[in-house]
C-alpha positions, 0 to 999 in steps of 0.5 A: 559717097565722096569724102566730105572736106571741111572748108575753113574761112581762109579757104584752106584745109583743116590741120588734120587733112593738110597734105605731107611735104613730099613722100619723105616728109621733113624727118626723112629729108633731114635724115637723108641730108645727114646720110649724104654728109656722112658718106661724103665725110667718110669718102674724104677720110678714106681718100686722106688715108690712101694718100697718107699710105701712098706717101709712106710707101713712097718715102720708104721706097726712096729711103731703100733706094738711097740706102742701096745707092750709098751701100753700092757707093761705099762698096765701089770706094772700098774696091777702088781703095784696095787697088789704088793710092794717091801720090802727092808730088811737087807741081814742078821738078825738072818739068811741070807735072800734076800735083796729085796723081791717082795711081793703081797699087799695081802701077806703084809697085811696078815703079818701085821695082823698076826704080830698084832695078835701076839702082842695082843693075849694071850700066848695061842693064840700066840702059835696057830699062831706060833706053831699051833696044834690041842690041842692048837686050842682046848685050845683057843676054850675053852677060846673063848667059855667062851665068849658065842660065839662058834668060829666054829659056827661063822666061818661057819655062815660067810663062808656061808653068804659071799660065800655059803661056797666057792660055790659062788665066782663071778668075782671081789669078794674078794673070787675070787681075793684071789683065783687068787693069790693062797690065800684064803678068802671066809669069807669076812674078811676086803674086803676094804684092799683085805685081804687074808689068806694063806689058810682056815686053817689059817682063822680058826685059826684067827677067835678065835682071832677075837672073843677074840679081838672083842667079849667080852660082845657081843652075837653071833648076836651082833658080827655078826652085828659088823663083817658085818657093824661095830658099830652103828654110833649113839650108838657107839656099835654093833646092837643087831640084823641086817639083816646079823645076821638074815640070810637076806643077800640080805638086808645086807651090 
């Protein structure tokens, strides 16, 4: 039997039998809209949090890199300052020159020693430093050899003792340090000031002066002891013999 439907004058249905709007109904549609909006808001919030985290991480990374950079910069400056100095000088003397010159401490020490050498040497030795020639070098060797000490023998001995004639230059040694800054000292001269010669030739020119200045009245053995350890604290004079002069280098200072 077919269900009877009451017809009202308007031609519609009775309120009891009015069909629902969609399968959700009005309440379902409102709830769905709220859920969609809530999901969108949550996604937006999560995205904002992620962006904020990325910003924090980026700022932290940049800060760490800046700290590393400045620490490295300070470290480089400290290392540079340990080995260099700045000389302020007149822009014009006899000839035009730079007002400010950056000079390594090794070069500064070399200049001081050469200046001292010029003031203390005889005219012959001073000629070797200012205008070095083989003839003048031979002349000073003759003068030095009057002291009974041969400058070539003395140089070769200390060269071999200090660096095996350039074959033994361990890291941190004076020879290695001078080589790293483009200079030379394989004979162990003045290690306390990290003294460096311009090159081997300048060192060979300097040794006759060293013998001339310090070797008067001394034998080769005594001067070698003086070169290695200075004067004996008790006598105030160089030892007549020592481990260094006897080639027992492992026992020497």
